[in-house]
N, CA, C and O of each residue as an XYZ file, in Angstrom:
492
protein
N       0.803     -1.189      0.000
C       0.000      0.000      0.000
C       0.843      1.249      0.000
O       2.072      1.184      0.013
N       0.183      2.382     -0.014
C       0.858      3.681     -0.057
C       1.558      3.973      1.263
O       0.978      3.791      2.333
N       2.808      4.426      1.184
C       3.564      4.799      2.384
C       3.947      6.273      2.392
O       4.297      6.813      3.441
N       3.885      6.931      1.240
C       4.163      8.370      1.148
C       3.364      8.920     -0.025
O       3.297      8.299     -1.085
N       2.766     10.077      0.168
C       1.940     10.692     -0.871
C       2.222     12.186     -0.922
O       2.453     12.825      0.105
N       2.200     12.727     -2.122
C       2.267     14.182     -2.281
C       1.467     14.582     -3.511
O       1.283     13.788     -4.433
N       1.002     15.807     -3.512
C       0.298     16.367     -4.658
C       1.294     17.179     -5.471
O       2.166     17.848     -4.916
N       1.157     17.113     -6.784
C       2.066     17.825     -7.667
C       1.266     18.403     -8.819
O       0.387     17.740     -9.369
N       1.573     19.645     -9.184
C       0.911     20.295    -10.315
C       1.890     20.394    -11.471
O       2.897     21.098    -11.389
N       1.585     19.685    -12.544
C       2.412     19.717    -13.759
C       1.998     20.950    -14.559
O       0.811     21.176    -14.794
N       2.985     21.744    -14.976
C       2.696     23.028    -15.624
C       2.759     22.998    -17.141
O       2.083     23.785    -17.803
N       3.571     22.092    -17.708
C       3.811     22.137    -19.147
C       3.497     20.788    -19.799
O       3.788     19.743    -19.216
N       2.915     20.794    -20.986
C       2.505     19.535    -21.627
C       3.660     18.680    -22.152
O       3.511     17.463    -22.268
N       4.798     19.281    -22.470
C       5.876     18.515    -23.114
C       6.959     18.043    -22.149
O       7.994     17.541    -22.588
N       6.739     18.194    -20.834
C       7.757     17.801    -19.868
C       7.511     16.383    -19.339
O       6.442     15.807    -19.539
N       8.519     15.839    -18.665
C       8.433     14.535    -18.009
C       8.633     14.746    -16.509
O       9.080     15.811    -16.084
N       8.305     13.738    -15.714
C       8.485     13.841    -14.273
C       9.671     12.998    -13.829
O       9.823     11.846    -14.236
N      10.500     13.590    -12.994
C      11.593     12.879    -12.336
C      11.136     12.649    -10.900
O      10.878     13.600    -10.163
N      11.038     11.386    -10.509
C      10.511     11.021     -9.200
C      11.627     10.410     -8.352
O      12.412      9.597     -8.839
N      11.688     10.812     -7.069
C      12.716     10.305     -6.185
C      12.141     10.086     -4.787
O      11.414     10.931     -4.264
N      12.471      8.957     -4.197
C      12.116      8.653     -2.807
C      13.370      8.134     -2.125
O      14.036      7.234     -2.638
N      13.688      8.696     -0.977
C      14.873      8.301     -0.233
C      14.453      7.877      1.175
O      13.741      8.607      1.865
N      14.900      6.697      1.591
C      14.568      6.185      2.925
C      15.443      4.981      3.217
O      16.090      4.441      2.319
N      15.461      4.563      4.472
C      16.049      3.250      4.712
C      14.913      2.238      4.613
O      13.796      2.503      5.059
N      15.199      1.090      4.034
C      14.174      0.068      3.820
C      14.685     -1.268      4.331
O      15.889     -1.482      4.467
N      13.742     -2.162      4.610
C      14.117     -3.510      4.980
C      12.948     -4.441      4.705
O      11.794     -4.021      4.627
N      13.278     -5.711      4.563
C      12.265     -6.751      4.457
C      12.735     -7.882      5.374
O      13.865     -8.356      5.258
N      11.857     -8.308      6.286
C      12.254     -9.281      7.303
C      11.162    -10.324      7.506
O      10.306    -10.526      6.645
N      11.211    -10.967      8.640
C      10.288    -12.028      9.080
C      10.411    -13.297      8.260
O       9.431    -13.790      7.703
N      11.606    -13.810      8.195
C      11.772    -15.108      7.560
C      12.913    -15.136      6.574
O      13.527    -14.117      6.257
N      13.172    -16.309      6.110
C      14.211    -16.504      5.122
C      13.572    -16.571      3.733
O      12.453    -17.059      3.574
N      14.287    -16.080      2.751
C      13.831    -16.086      1.356
C      12.559    -15.256      1.159
O      11.633    -15.692      0.476
N      12.513    -14.059      1.758
C      11.359    -13.172      1.613
C      11.734    -11.954      0.773
O      12.910    -11.616      0.641
N      10.718    -11.300      0.206
C      10.946    -10.184     -0.697
C       9.996     -9.021     -0.415
O       8.976     -9.180      0.255
N      10.350     -7.864     -0.936
C       9.492     -6.684     -0.911
C       9.794     -5.818     -2.116
O      10.884     -5.882     -2.684
N       8.823     -5.009     -2.502
C       8.973     -4.135     -3.682
C       8.445     -2.744     -3.350
O       7.334     -2.599     -2.841
N       9.250     -1.721     -3.640
C       8.862     -0.320     -3.482
C       8.708      0.271     -4.867
O       9.548      0.028     -5.734
N       7.641      1.053     -5.100
C       7.380      1.568     -6.441
C       6.538      2.840     -6.403
O       5.802      3.091     -5.448
N       6.666      3.643     -7.474
C       5.891      4.874     -7.627
C       4.593      4.612     -8.375
O       4.519      3.745     -9.245
N       3.557      5.396     -8.007
C       2.313      5.443     -8.779
C       1.945      6.914     -8.968
O       2.154      7.747     -8.086
N       1.395      7.203    -10.134
C       0.895      8.543    -10.446
C      -0.598      8.408    -10.708
O      -1.018      7.707    -11.629
N      -1.389      9.082     -9.895
C      -2.852      8.994    -10.003
C      -3.324      7.538     -9.987
O      -4.243      7.169    -10.718
N      -2.691      6.721     -9.153
C      -3.102      5.331     -8.983
C      -2.589      4.356    -10.022
O      -2.971      3.186    -10.005
N      -1.723      4.812    -10.936
C      -1.193      3.944    -11.994
C       0.336      3.973    -11.981
O       0.945      5.011    -11.722
N       0.944      2.823    -12.262
C       2.399      2.783    -12.344
C       2.878      3.437    -13.634
O       2.175      3.449    -14.645
N       4.078      3.973    -13.575
C       4.702      4.528    -14.767
C       4.882      3.407    -15.788
O       5.159      2.261    -15.435
N       4.721      3.762    -17.048
C       4.820      2.766    -18.121
C       5.965      3.090    -19.083
O       6.633      2.189    -19.590
N       6.184      4.375    -19.327
C       7.220      4.793    -20.265
C       8.125      5.807    -19.568
O       7.613      6.790    -19.032
N       9.437      5.615    -19.549
C      10.150      4.571    -20.264
C      10.062      3.197    -19.594
O      10.283      2.185    -20.259
N       9.745      3.133    -18.290
C       9.578      1.840    -17.608
C       8.985      2.084    -16.224
O       8.817      3.229    -15.805
N       8.670      1.003    -15.520
C       8.249      1.130    -14.127
C       9.396      1.710    -13.323
O      10.564      1.558    -13.682
N       9.048      2.378    -12.225
C      10.067      2.901    -11.315
C       9.921      2.113    -10.019
O       8.998      2.349     -9.239
N      10.832      1.184     -9.797
C      10.729      0.355     -8.600
C      12.085     -0.166     -8.158
O      13.052     -0.161     -8.920
N      12.134     -0.614     -6.911
C      13.277     -1.342     -6.382
C      12.732     -2.541     -5.618
O      11.644     -2.491     -5.044
N      13.503     -3.608     -5.623
C      13.092     -4.828     -4.934
C      14.196     -5.250     -3.978
O      15.385     -5.085     -4.250
N      13.768     -5.795     -2.862
C      14.718     -6.235     -1.855
C      14.430     -7.690     -1.514
O      13.278     -8.089     -1.347
N      15.491     -8.466     -1.415
C      15.418     -9.904     -1.159
C      16.199    -10.197      0.112
O      17.332     -9.739      0.259
N      15.616    -10.944      1.022
C      16.274    -11.291      2.274
C      16.461    -12.803      2.313
O      15.490    -13.560      2.284
N      17.699    -13.228      2.378
C      18.005    -14.659      2.330
C      18.090    -15.311      3.711
O      17.689    -16.463      3.878
N      18.606    -14.584      4.693
C      18.909    -15.199      5.985
C      17.979    -14.786      7.122
O      18.242    -15.135      8.273
N      16.916    -14.065      6.844
C      16.040    -13.617      7.913
C      16.597    -12.443      8.691
O      16.154    -12.177      9.808
N      17.572    -11.729      8.116
C      18.163    -10.564      8.773
C      17.152     -9.431      8.874
O      16.112     -9.450      8.216
N      17.468     -8.453      9.699
C      16.621     -7.272      9.857
C      17.449     -6.022      9.583
O      17.409     -5.064     10.355
N      18.194     -6.031      8.493
C      19.055     -4.906      8.127
C      18.226     -3.794      7.495
O      17.389     -4.049      6.629
N      18.464     -2.565      7.932
C      17.804     -1.392      7.356
C      18.812     -0.746      6.408
O      19.877     -0.300      6.835
N      18.469     -0.697      5.122
C      19.412     -0.315      4.078
C      19.050      1.056      3.510
O      17.939      1.236      3.012
N      19.970      2.030      3.575
C      19.702      3.322      2.935
C      19.495      3.115      1.437
O      20.325      2.493      0.774
N      18.388      3.635      0.904
C      18.043      3.377     -0.494
C      17.433      4.606     -1.159
O      16.860      5.476     -0.503
N      17.574      4.648     -2.480
C      16.962      5.707     -3.282
C      16.195      5.057     -4.424
O      16.746      4.260     -5.184
N      14.935      5.402     -4.533
C      14.076      4.985     -5.646
C      14.014      6.188     -6.573
O      13.520      7.243     -6.176
N      14.506      6.052     -7.808
C      14.661      7.201     -8.690
C      14.363      6.807    -10.126
O      14.789      5.748    -10.586
N      13.632      7.657    -10.833
C      13.369      7.391    -12.237
C      12.630      8.517    -12.921
O      12.201      9.483    -12.290
N      12.491      8.370    -14.227
C      11.787      9.320    -15.082
C      10.484      8.679    -15.534
O      10.452      7.498    -15.877
N       9.401      9.469    -15.535
C       8.123      8.958    -16.023
C       7.559      9.912    -17.071
O       7.363     11.099    -16.809
N       7.302      9.372    -18.264
C       6.678     10.130    -19.343
C       5.182      9.860    -19.400
O       4.384     10.760    -19.662
N       4.807      8.580    -19.145
C       3.388      8.236    -19.203
C       3.081      6.990    -18.395
O       3.955      6.173    -18.107
N       1.788      6.870    -18.035
C       1.259      5.682    -17.374
C       0.414      4.932    -18.406
O       0.412      5.289    -19.585
N      -0.296      3.905    -17.970
C      -1.169      3.181    -18.901
C      -2.321      4.048    -19.396
O      -2.972      3.706    -20.383
N      -2.582      5.172    -18.719
C      -3.619      6.110    -19.155
C      -3.115      7.075    -20.223
O      -3.897      7.853    -20.767
N      -1.814      7.035    -20.532
C      -1.235      7.916    -21.539
C      -0.268      8.903    -20.932
O       0.115      8.764    -19.770
N       0.139      9.909    -21.711
C       1.073     10.920    -21.208
C       0.518     11.622    -19.973
O      -0.692     11.797    -19.831
N       1.413     12.015    -19.095
C       0.998     12.731    -17.887
C       0.680     14.162    -18.277
O       1.562     14.910    -18.698
N      -0.568     14.536    -18.136
C      -1.040     15.830    -18.606
C      -0.793     16.961    -17.629
O      -0.395     16.744    -16.485
N      -1.037     18.169    -18.103
C      -0.955     19.373    -17.284
C      -2.045     19.300    -16.218
O      -3.163     18.861    -16.490
N      -1.708     19.735    -15.003
C      -2.701     19.763    -13.925
C      -2.225     19.054    -12.675
O      -1.051     18.707    -12.549
N      -3.153     18.844    -11.752
C      -2.841     18.253    -10.452
C      -2.761     16.731    -10.535
O      -3.572     16.082    -11.195
N      -1.756     16.178     -9.842
C      -1.545     14.732     -9.828
C      -1.194     14.275     -8.417
O      -0.558     15.003     -7.654
N      -1.614     13.074     -8.087
C      -1.259     12.442     -6.823
C      -0.102     11.480     -7.070
O      -0.211     10.549     -7.868
N       0.999     11.719     -6.377
C       2.192     10.890     -6.508
C       2.319     10.070     -5.227
O       2.351     10.632     -4.133
N       2.391      8.747     -5.355
C       2.526      7.902     -4.171
C       3.705      6.948     -4.308
O       4.025      6.470     -5.396
N       4.334      6.690     -3.176
C       5.313      5.623     -3.066
C       4.579      4.489     -2.373
O       3.947      4.682     -1.334
N       4.669      3.311     -2.958
C       3.959      2.143     -2.443
C       4.946      1.040     -2.116
O       6.047      0.982     -2.664
N       4.534      0.173     -1.221
C       5.320     -1.019     -0.930
C       4.387     -2.215     -1.066
O       3.234     -2.186     -0.635
N       4.915     -3.253     -1.669
C       4.100     -4.440     -1.892
C       4.967     -5.665     -2.059
O       6.131     -5.695     -1.659
N       4.380     -6.654     -2.649
C       5.035     -7.940     -2.807
C       5.448     -8.160     -4.259
O       4.973     -7.478     -5.167
N       6.324     -9.107     -4.453
C       6.767     -9.488     -5.788
C       5.989    -10.741     -6.173
O       6.042    -11.755     -5.477
N       5.274    -10.661     -7.278
C       4.440    -11.783     -7.718
C       5.253    -13.069     -7.827
O       6.306    -13.100     -8.464
N       4.755    -14.119     -7.202
C       5.403    -15.412     -7.278
C       6.502    -15.635     -6.260
O       7.118    -16.701     -6.241
N       6.763    -14.641     -5.405
C       7.809    -14.768     -4.384
C       7.176    -14.736     -2.996
O       6.053    -14.258     -2.834
N       7.891    -15.242     -2.002
C       7.407    -15.264     -0.629
C       7.385    -13.845     -0.065
O       8.380    -13.123     -0.139
N       6.239    -13.451      0.501
C       6.070    -12.105      1.056
C       6.867    -11.938      2.338
O       6.926    -12.837      3.177
N       7.477    -10.770      2.469
C       8.165    -10.411      3.696
C       7.482     -9.235      4.353
O       6.533     -8.672      3.808
N       7.959     -8.867      5.518
C       7.456     -7.696      6.227
C       8.297     -6.505      5.782
O       9.347     -6.227      6.362
N       7.834     -5.805      4.750
C       8.573     -4.668      4.197
C       8.323     -3.438      5.055
O       7.194     -3.186      5.478
N       9.372     -2.678      5.310
C       9.278     -1.505      6.183
C      10.162     -0.402      5.627
O      11.196     -0.669      5.015
N       9.745      0.842      5.844
C      10.502      2.005      5.357
C      10.649      3.038      6.462
O       9.742      3.232      7.272
N      11.801      3.700      6.488
C      11.983      4.879      7.321
C      12.193      4.647      8.801
O      11.779      5.481      9.606
N      12.811      3.557      9.193
C      13.031      3.287     10.609
C      13.977      4.312     11.219
O      15.144      4.395     10.835
N      13.474      5.087     12.164
C      14.253      6.089     12.904
C      15.060      7.010     11.994
O      16.204      7.353     12.292
N      14.450      7.400     10.889
C      15.129      8.309      9.972
C      14.089      9.137      9.224
O      12.893      8.848      9.266
N      14.558     10.148      8.557
C      13.688     10.980      7.738
C      13.626     10.404      6.334
O      14.653     10.066      5.746
N      12.418     10.294      5.803
C      12.229      9.864      4.422
C      11.884     11.082      3.582
O      11.344     12.061      4.095
N      12.193     11.024      2.295
C      11.989     12.166      1.412
C      11.368     11.704      0.110
O      11.808     10.717     -0.479
N      10.337     12.424     -0.345
C       9.779     12.207     -1.673
C       9.926     13.524     -2.427
O       9.632     14.597     -1.898
N      10.389     13.420     -3.682
C      10.637     14.628     -4.478
C      10.158     14.398     -5.904
O      10.358     13.325     -6.472
N       9.519     15.424     -6.480
C       9.061     15.376     -7.870
C       9.588     16.623     -8.572
O       9.454     17.737     -8.065
N      10.190     16.423     -9.746
C      10.664     17.543    -10.559
C      10.081     17.412    -11.952
O       9.999     16.317    -12.507
N       9.682     18.534    -12.502
C       9.208     18.581    -13.896
C      10.414     18.967    -14.757
O      11.062     19.984    -14.513
N      10.704     18.139    -15.770
C      11.924     18.338    -16.560
C      11.632     18.307    -18.050
O      10.648     17.713    -18.489
N      12.499     18.954    -18.824
C      12.440     18.834    -20.263
C      12.801     17.399    -20.639
O      13.665     16.811    -19.987
N      12.179     16.811    -21.658
C      12.427     15.411    -21.966
C      13.821     15.107    -22.513
O      14.176     13.933    -22.619
N      14.610     16.093    -22.860
C      15.956     15.854    -23.372
C      16.924     15.723    -22.215
O      17.815     16.557    -22.056
N      16.764     14.688    -21.405
C      17.640     14.469    -20.263
C      18.773     13.617    -20.710
O      19.654     13.293    -19.913
């Protein structure tokens, strides 16, 4: 589910969004467990140029909290190009299809940051 949300107003039709989330993350409660952190825009994952996600795999049942950055560019979702106007940007945590679910956690005793920048597509 959603762990961080912000509202963002896109001003120009020809720009793309650069999305960044910084936090310490971990996945625990067992051996061979996984977790996935990912961005959604207005309830949909980025599609072009690709999904923006990171996955964490825990082999030994450790409870290590790892400083991490989720970063990427989004031009469009399955609904099409991201248009001018207000958008809801969320960072979500979930499971990896076909893998054993772990207890995914973010931001233990630290500050987490979500950032959105509107950029020209010639990055």
